[in-house]
RODO-2510 file (C-alpha; in nm, 4 decimals, decimal comma):
residues 226
     n   res          X          Y          Z
     1     m    -0,3781    -1,8287    -2,9654
     2     s    -0,0194    -1,8610    -2,8377
     3     l     0,1640    -1,5261    -2,8182
     4     v     0,4872    -1,6513    -2,6465
     5     r     0,6257    -1,9990    -2,6480
     6     l     0,9436    -2,1331    -2,4862
     7     e     1,0620    -2,4948    -2,5551
     8     g     1,3307    -2,6678    -2,3724
     9     v     1,4998    -2,3359    -2,2696
    10     d     1,8116    -2,3324    -2,0455
    11     k     1,9974    -2,0223    -1,9496
    12     e     2,3523    -2,0414    -1,8065
    13     y     2,5843    -1,7572    -1,6996
    14     a     2,9624    -1,7494    -1,6408
    15     l     3,0352    -1,5895    -1,2966
    16     g     3,4190    -1,5910    -1,2899
    17     e     3,5078    -1,9661    -1,3157
    18     t     3,1586    -2,0708    -1,1928
    19     l     2,8764    -2,1730    -1,4297
    20     v     2,5476    -2,0554    -1,3000
    21     h     2,2355    -2,2403    -1,4103
    22     a     1,9741    -1,9608    -1,4085
    23     l     1,7003    -2,1535    -1,5921
    24     r     1,6585    -2,5280    -1,6591
    25     d     1,4292    -2,6982    -1,9089
    26     i     1,1706    -2,4215    -1,9303
    27     n     0,8627    -2,5155    -2,1265
    28     l     0,6101    -2,2291    -2,1232
    29     e     0,3216    -2,1010    -2,3300
    30     i     0,1573    -1,7629    -2,2856
    31     a    -0,1733    -1,6990    -2,4695
    32     d    -0,2827    -1,3689    -2,6250
    33     r    -0,4571    -1,1388    -2,3661
    34     d    -0,3215    -1,3399    -2,0652
    35     f    -0,2424    -1,1709    -1,7338
    36     v     0,0367    -1,3761    -1,5930
    37     a     0,2433    -1,3670    -1,2704
    38     i     0,5786    -1,5392    -1,2304
    39     w     0,6166    -1,5990    -0,8648
    40     g     0,9153    -1,7178    -0,6705
    41     p     1,1760    -1,6121    -0,4155
    42     s     1,4771    -1,4005    -0,4953
    43     g     1,7164    -1,5885    -0,7079
    44     s     1,4657    -1,8276    -0,8519
    45     g     1,5207    -1,7081    -1,2079
    46     k     1,2308    -1,4640    -1,2512
    47     s     1,4339    -1,1822    -1,4048
    48     s     1,6239    -1,4287    -1,6317
    49     l     1,2975    -1,5670    -1,7588
    50     l     1,1520    -1,2180    -1,8310
    51     n     1,4711    -1,1172    -2,0118
    52     l     1,4343    -1,4118    -2,2409
    53     v     1,0606    -1,3458    -2,3092
    54     g     1,1411    -0,9757    -2,3579
    55     l     1,4066    -1,0633    -2,6236
    56     v     1,6824    -0,8819    -2,4284
    57     d     1,8808    -1,2076    -2,3700
    58     a     1,9217    -1,5279    -2,5631
    59     p     1,8841    -1,8901    -2,4365
    60     t     2,1842    -2,1144    -2,3955
    61     r     1,9706    -2,3991    -2,5306
    62     g     1,6140    -2,4271    -2,6555
    63     s     1,3806    -2,2000    -2,8711
    64     i     1,1676    -1,8945    -2,8230
    65     h     0,8700    -1,8166    -3,0422
    66     l     0,6745    -1,4886    -3,0645
    67     g     0,3570    -1,5708    -3,2438
    68     d     0,4414    -1,8070    -3,5291
    69     e     0,8069    -1,6815    -3,5552
    70     r     1,1115    -1,8280    -3,3908
    71     v     1,2908    -1,5231    -3,2578
    72     d     1,5883    -1,6521    -3,0498
    73     q     1,8085    -1,6748    -3,3640
    74     l     1,7344    -1,3268    -3,5017
    75     t     2,0063    -1,0697    -3,5489
    76     d     2,0491    -0,7954    -3,2896
    77     d     1,8978    -0,5338    -3,5129
    78     a     1,5953    -0,7540    -3,5897
    79     l     1,5472    -0,8166    -3,2145
    80     a     1,5586    -0,4440    -3,1395
    81     r     1,2861    -0,3874    -3,4000
    82     k     1,0741    -0,6645    -3,2485
    83     r     1,1126    -0,5174    -2,8926
    84     n     1,0274    -0,1666    -3,0190
    85     r     0,7185    -0,2688    -3,2084
    86     h     0,5768    -0,5570    -3,0037
    87     i     0,6924    -0,5374    -2,6412
    88     g     0,6676    -0,2787    -2,3631
    89     f     0,8770    -0,2924    -2,0497
    90     i     0,7953    -0,1710    -1,6938
    91     f     1,0828    -0,1658    -1,4517
    92     q     1,0784    -0,1746    -1,0752
    93     s     1,3181     0,1275    -1,0615
    94     f     1,0907     0,3105    -1,3127
    95     n     1,4001     0,3912    -1,5408
    96     l     1,2614     0,7411    -1,6343
    97     v     1,4991     1,0015    -1,7711
    98     p     1,5348     1,2620    -1,4848
    99     v     1,5692     1,5752    -1,7043
   100     l     1,2537     1,4947    -1,9152
   101     n     0,8972     1,5493    -1,7965
   102     a     0,6367     1,2703    -1,7955
   103     c     0,5099     1,3456    -2,1443
   104     e     0,8650     1,3522    -2,2911
   105     n     0,9496     1,0209    -2,1106
   106     v     0,6450     0,8535    -2,2604
   107     m     0,7230     0,9935    -2,6098
   108     l     1,0726     0,8281    -2,6246
   109     p     0,9751     0,4853    -2,7628
   110     l     0,7820     0,6479    -3,0458
   111     q     1,0597     0,8861    -3,1241
   112     i     1,3076     0,5999    -3,1411
   113     r     1,0601     0,4359    -3,3897
   114     g     1,0685     0,7494    -3,6001
   115     t     0,7228     0,8846    -3,5236
   116     q     0,6969     1,2569    -3,5802
   117     a     0,7001     1,4715    -3,2666
   118     g     0,3487     1,5964    -3,2905
   119     a     0,2002     1,2511    -3,3270
   120     a     0,4257     1,1118    -3,0513
   121     r     0,3130     1,3833    -2,8060
   122     q    -0,0461     1,3255    -2,8788
   123     a    -0,0131     0,9542    -2,8122
   124     a     0,1875     1,0100    -2,4982
   125     e    -0,0650     1,2590    -2,3622
   126     r    -0,3540     1,0038    -2,4340
   127     r    -0,1771     0,7269    -2,2515
   128     l    -0,0988     0,9586    -1,9558
   129     i    -0,4599     1,0596    -1,9281
   130     e    -0,5576     0,6899    -1,9449
   131     v    -0,3388     0,6110    -1,6382
   132     g    -0,4691     0,9076    -1,4444
   133     l    -0,1917     1,1606    -1,4859
   134     r    -0,3666     1,4398    -1,6773
   135     e    -0,2464     1,6960    -1,4183
   136     h     0,1051     1,5599    -1,3979
   137     m     0,2239     1,5141    -1,7513
   138     h     0,4492     1,8176    -1,7451
   139     k     0,6250     1,7189    -1,4195
   140     r     0,9772     1,5769    -1,4070
   141     p     1,0194     1,2352    -1,2119
   142     d     1,1652     1,4107    -0,9024
   143     q     0,8409     1,6037    -0,8788
   144     m     0,6123     1,2958    -0,8601
   145     s     0,5521     1,0225    -0,6128
   146     g     0,6605     0,6612    -0,6610
   147     g     0,3154     0,5553    -0,7672
   148     q     0,2972     0,8448    -1,0162
   149     r     0,6333     0,7521    -1,1590
   150     q     0,5270     0,3943    -1,2005
   151     r     0,2158     0,5172    -1,3915
   152     v     0,4461     0,7066    -1,6159
   153     a     0,6439     0,3904    -1,6843
   154     i     0,3157     0,2028    -1,7564
   155     a     0,2120     0,4750    -2,0075
   156     r     0,5551     0,4603    -2,1728
   157     a     0,5302     0,0778    -2,1982
   158     l     0,1870     0,1103    -2,3703
   159     v     0,2474     0,4116    -2,5900
   160     g     0,3615     0,2012    -2,8833
   161     s     0,0500    -0,0159    -2,8707
   162     p     0,2483    -0,3480    -2,7928
   163     s     0,0935    -0,6883    -2,7923
   164     l     0,3032    -0,7790    -2,4810
   165     v     0,4094    -0,5903    -2,1673
   166     i     0,6735    -0,7296    -1,9378
   167     a     0,6965    -0,5899    -1,5806
   168     d     0,9868    -0,6995    -1,3587
   169     e     0,8761    -0,6562    -0,9908
   170     p     0,6681    -0,3502    -1,0945
   171     t     0,5496    -0,2982    -0,7255
   172     a     0,8836    -0,3614    -0,5459
   173     n     0,9461     0,0032    -0,4594
   174     l     0,5867     0,0960    -0,3711
   175     d     0,3891     0,0782    -0,0524
   176     s     0,1092    -0,1791    -0,0179
   177     e    -0,1831     0,0411    -0,1197
   178     t    -0,0048     0,1893    -0,4121
   179     s     0,1133    -0,1612    -0,5213
   180     l    -0,2535    -0,2959    -0,5368
   181     q    -0,3580     0,0197    -0,7342
   182     i    -0,0804    -0,0354    -0,9874
   183     i    -0,1808    -0,4010    -1,0325
   184     d    -0,5423    -0,3102    -1,0660
   185     l    -0,4470    -0,0488    -1,3367
   186     m    -0,2496    -0,3156    -1,5248
   187     r    -0,5470    -0,5468    -1,4954
   188     e    -0,7830    -0,2860    -1,6369
   189     l    -0,5520    -0,2082    -1,9301
   190     n    -0,5306    -0,5833    -1,9994
   191     r    -0,9033    -0,6174    -2,0118
   192     c    -0,9720    -0,2931    -2,2081
   193     d    -0,6816    -0,2873    -2,4504
   194     g    -0,6318    -0,6603    -2,4795
   195     v    -0,2559    -0,6314    -2,4005
   196     t    -0,0894    -0,9368    -2,2551
   197     f     0,0867    -0,8709    -1,9305
   198     i     0,3654    -1,0884    -1,7790
   199     f     0,5041    -0,9748    -1,4499
   200     s     0,7303    -1,1120    -1,1815
   201     t     0,6619    -1,0828    -0,8074
   202     h     0,7337    -1,2316    -0,4765
   203     d     0,4368    -1,0481    -0,3131
   204     p     0,1614    -1,3068    -0,2358
   205     r    -0,1054    -1,0266    -0,1968
   206     l    -0,0973    -0,9778    -0,5745
   207     l    -0,1544    -1,3337    -0,6832
   208     d    -0,5335    -1,3407    -0,6620
   209     r    -0,5447    -1,0744    -0,9366
   210     v    -0,3897    -1,2845    -1,2178
   211     d    -0,5227    -1,5282    -1,4783
   212     k    -0,2299    -1,7640    -1,4555
   213     l     0,0391    -1,8123    -1,1868
   214     i     0,3741    -1,9681    -1,2770
   215     r     0,5750    -2,0828    -0,9850
   216     l     0,9473    -2,0792    -1,0231
   217     q     1,2142    -2,2378    -0,7926
   218     d     1,5824    -2,2744    -0,8554
   219     g     1,5474    -2,1978    -1,2251
   220     r     1,2652    -2,4584    -1,2838
   221     i     0,8989    -2,4169    -1,3281
   222     t     0,7432    -2,6129    -1,0301
   223     g     0,3755    -2,5395    -1,1075
   224     t     0,1265    -2,3556    -1,3104
   225     e    -0,2078    -2,2523    -1,1703
   226     e    -0,5058    -2,0842    -1,3636
***
């Protein structure tokens, strides 16, 4: 079953008087339960592609489908609801709230959704235990290592039970050993929870852990390997 489908997608940005062609004629299909890496050098369009798949940006041309629904023409409010209900995000810089502890950070997406505090806390604690942070859930980000903070970010992405998790360079700020641990954790969650993962990387050491590899160069897909 197709979870995400992009058809004839272009993305252009105005940079002063210069028109930047970030993506060109992207045709891409991601199946339910896939574990996909988008690989390419800096500037190849990886982040632009993830922003489109994650519904945080709109294509200049072409269409984007989530399941059976075309979503690129939805209103901003409708897109926000789709993101909150169906998509989790993991950022390379973690994007945790410094004054909140790990549990409070993970609770945030559910609180935005309107979930009662008690239920949100229970769900957050369950996810933190799942990613190996039982003993750290009451620590603030500055009290944790980079790998622990990324695990908090993964728990936050998963707390709302999304069908899709998008990770933009999730290991960029981690050492090699921790990077592999994080990818293995994502792989385990993909297999156990059935969540589709799409992540960007330029680290070739991670590529043998994916189901599908999409190569991107100068805004174009240059190859797909399974």
